[in-house]
C-alpha positions in Angstrom: 79.1 109.0 83.4 80.8 110.7 80.6 79.4 111.1 77.1 82.5 110.0 75.3 81.9 108.0 72.1 82.5 104.3 72.0 86.0 104.1 70.4 85.8 100.4 69.4 83.4 101.0 66.6 82.9 104.5 65.1 80.7 105.2 62.1 82.1 108.1 60.0 79.9 110.7 58.3 80.3 108.6 55.1 78.5 105.7 56.8 81.6 103.6 56.8 82.3 101.8 60.1 85.8 102.0 61.3 87.6 100.5 64.2 90.1 102.2 66.5 92.7 99.5 66.0 95.4 100.8 63.7 96.3 98.9 60.6 100.1 98.4 60.4 101.6 97.3 57.1 104.8 95.4 57.4 107.0 95.6 54.3 107.8 92.3 52.7 111.4 91.3 52.7 113.2 88.6 51.0 114.9 85.8 53.0 118.3 87.3 52.4 117.6 90.9 53.5 117.9 92.2 56.9 117.9 95.8 58.3 121.7 96.0 58.3 122.2 94.4 54.8 121.1 97.5 52.8 123.7 99.9 51.5 124.5 102.5 54.2 127.0 104.4 56.2 128.7 102.4 59.0 131.4 103.6 61.4 134.1 102.3 63.6 136.4 103.9 66.2 140.1 103.3 65.3 143.5 104.5 66.3 145.1 106.6 63.5 148.0 104.1 63.3 145.5 101.3 62.4 144.4 103.2 59.3 147.6 102.1 57.6 148.6 105.5 56.3 152.0 105.7 58.1 151.1 108.2 60.8 152.4 107.6 64.3 149.5 108.7 66.4 147.7 107.3 69.4 144.6 109.4 68.7 141.3 107.7 68.0 139.2 108.8 65.1 135.7 107.8 63.8 136.3 106.1 60.4 133.1 106.0 58.4 132.6 103.6 55.5 130.0 102.2 53.2 128.7 98.6 53.4 125.7 96.6 52.4 123.9 95.2 49.4 122.3 97.0 46.5 119.2 95.9 44.5 120.1 94.6 41.1 117.7 95.8 38.4 118.8 94.4 35.0 119.1 97.1 32.4 119.2 96.8 28.6 123.0 97.2 28.9 123.2 94.2 31.4 121.1 92.0 29.1 123.2 92.9 26.0 126.5 92.4 27.9 125.3 89.0 29.1 124.3 88.0 25.6 127.6 89.2 24.0 129.6 87.2 26.7 127.5 84.0 26.1 127.9 84.2 22.3 131.6 84.8 22.6 131.5 88.2 20.8 133.3 89.9 23.7 136.9 88.9 24.4 137.5 87.2 27.7 138.9 89.5 30.4 142.7 89.5 31.0 143.9 87.4 34.0 143.0 89.2 37.2 140.5 91.5 35.5 136.9 91.0 36.3 133.6 92.1 34.8 131.3 93.8 37.3 127.7 93.6 36.4 126.0 94.4 39.7 125.7 97.7 41.6 127.9 98.0 44.6 127.7 100.1 47.8 130.2 103.0 47.5 130.8 106.4 49.0 129.0 109.2 47.2 131.0 111.9 49.0 133.8 112.0 51.6 134.9 114.1 54.5 138.4 115.1 55.8 139.8 113.8 59.1 142.2 115.9 61.3 144.3 114.5 64.1 147.3 115.2 66.3 150.3 112.9 65.9 152.7 111.8 68.7 155.1 114.6 67.9 152.3 117.1 68.5 151.8 118.0 64.9 148.4 118.4 63.3 147.5 116.5 60.1 144.5 116.6 57.9 143.8 113.7 55.6 141.5 114.8 52.8 138.6 112.5 51.7 139.5 109.9 54.3 136.1 109.0 55.6 132.8 108.4 53.8 130.1 111.0 54.3 127.4 109.4 52.3 126.7 106.1 50.5 124.8 104.9 47.4 124.5 102.1 45.0 126.8 102.7 42.1 126.8 100.8 38.8 
């Protein structure tokens, strides 16, 4: 027989009894959240002509974009803006104009995309694809 210690119950030098079963903490999530709902970088394979930029190309590129939700922490600015709107001290926005008072998921930096068109010419479109995302606002 081997002289290995019993791993089910081990008493440390401090006198505290521990077990070998790991304790796994699962972060609490709200009902609306899911792993894919947080702001982050997503990607899709598209033909260049599907980008809507007017290029005649059958090439496929990886287009990266930002999508997802952002946590909304109310700042003093948000509280004051809400109060001013409710009391009527701020003018109503013009038709078609909106007030945005929640952070949104936007690119924090971009990357260029290069491709060959159907006439065998190279094109480089600057800042076409997202390279990083964050909650803005």
